[in-house]
C-alpha positions as CSV (number, residue, x, y, z in Angstrom):
1,X,85.7,92.4,78.5
2,X,86.5,92.1,82.1
3,X,86.2,94.8,84.7
4,X,89.4,95.6,86.6
5,X,89.5,97.3,89.9
6,X,93.0,98.7,90.6
7,X,93.7,100.3,94.0
8,X,96.8,102.2,94.8
9,X,98.7,100.7,97.7
10,X,100.2,103.0,100.3
11,X,103.5,102.4,102.2
12,X,103.6,104.1,105.6
13,X,106.9,105.7,106.7
14,X,108.3,108.0,109.3
15,X,111.0,110.7,109.0
16,X,113.7,111.0,111.7
17,X,116.0,114.0,112.2
18,X,119.2,113.2,114.2
19,X,122.1,115.6,114.9
20,X,125.7,114.3,115.3
21,X,128.7,116.3,116.6
22,X,131.4,113.7,117.1
23,X,133.2,111.2,114.8
24,X,131.6,107.9,114.4
25,X,129.4,105.5,112.5
26,X,125.9,106.5,111.4
27,X,123.6,103.5,110.8
28,X,121.1,103.9,108.0
29,X,118.5,101.0,108.2
30,X,116.2,103.2,106.1
31,X,114.9,103.8,102.5
32,X,116.7,107.2,102.1
33,X,119.1,109.3,104.1
34,X,120.3,112.9,103.7
35,X,123.4,114.3,105.4
36,X,123.6,118.1,105.9
37,X,126.7,119.8,107.3
38,X,125.5,122.8,109.4
39,X,128.8,123.1,111.3
40,X,131.7,125.3,110.3
41,X,134.1,122.3,110.2
42,X,134.1,120.1,107.1
43,X,132.7,116.5,107.6
44,X,133.6,113.5,105.5
45,X,131.0,110.8,104.9
46,X,133.0,107.8,103.8
47,X,135.0,109.5,101.1
48,X,132.6,112.4,100.3
49,X,133.7,115.8,101.8
50,X,130.9,118.1,102.9
51,X,131.7,121.8,103.5
52,X,129.5,124.0,105.5
53,X,125.8,123.9,104.3
54,X,126.5,121.2,101.8
55,X,124.5,118.0,101.7
56,X,124.5,114.4,100.4
57,X,121.4,112.4,99.7
58,X,121.1,108.7,99.0
59,X,117.6,107.5,98.0
60,X,116.3,104.0,97.5
61,X,113.5,102.8,95.3
62,X,110.0,102.1,96.8
63,X,110.2,99.1,99.2
64,X,114.0,99.1,99.5
65,X,115.9,99.3,102.8
66,X,119.6,100.3,103.0
67,X,121.6,98.6,105.7
68,X,124.8,100.5,105.9
69,X,127.1,102.1,108.5
70,X,128.5,105.4,107.2
71,X,131.7,106.7,108.8
72,X,131.4,110.4,109.6
73,X,134.7,112.3,110.4
74,X,134.9,115.9,111.3
75,X,138.0,118.1,110.8
76,X,138.8,121.6,111.7
77,X,138.8,123.9,114.8
78,X,135.2,125.2,114.4
79,X,131.9,123.6,115.2
80,X,130.7,120.1,114.4
81,X,127.0,119.8,113.4
82,X,125.9,117.1,111.0
83,X,122.1,116.5,110.6
84,X,120.7,113.3,109.1
85,X,117.2,112.9,107.8
86,X,116.1,109.3,107.4
87,X,113.0,107.9,105.8
88,X,112.0,104.7,107.7
89,X,109.2,102.4,106.8
90,X,106.8,101.6,109.6
């Protein structure tokens, strides 16, 4: 019987937090992205509406990279505050 040495491989990544307060495109170029609406106005990510304190997460499998531009659109007379959390491989 053969001897097998199996070592776990590690993938290095960084996490970025970015805040948006105007309408526009948000570039992903990451493995996973989370959108959190901390403003009082609703924000629409593509066709998904996020009310205050709601979030949307999109996760990839290990080693995958998402290359997408998400359109974020605010509506209302209150405050705009959209936070994104991105997992980027190094």
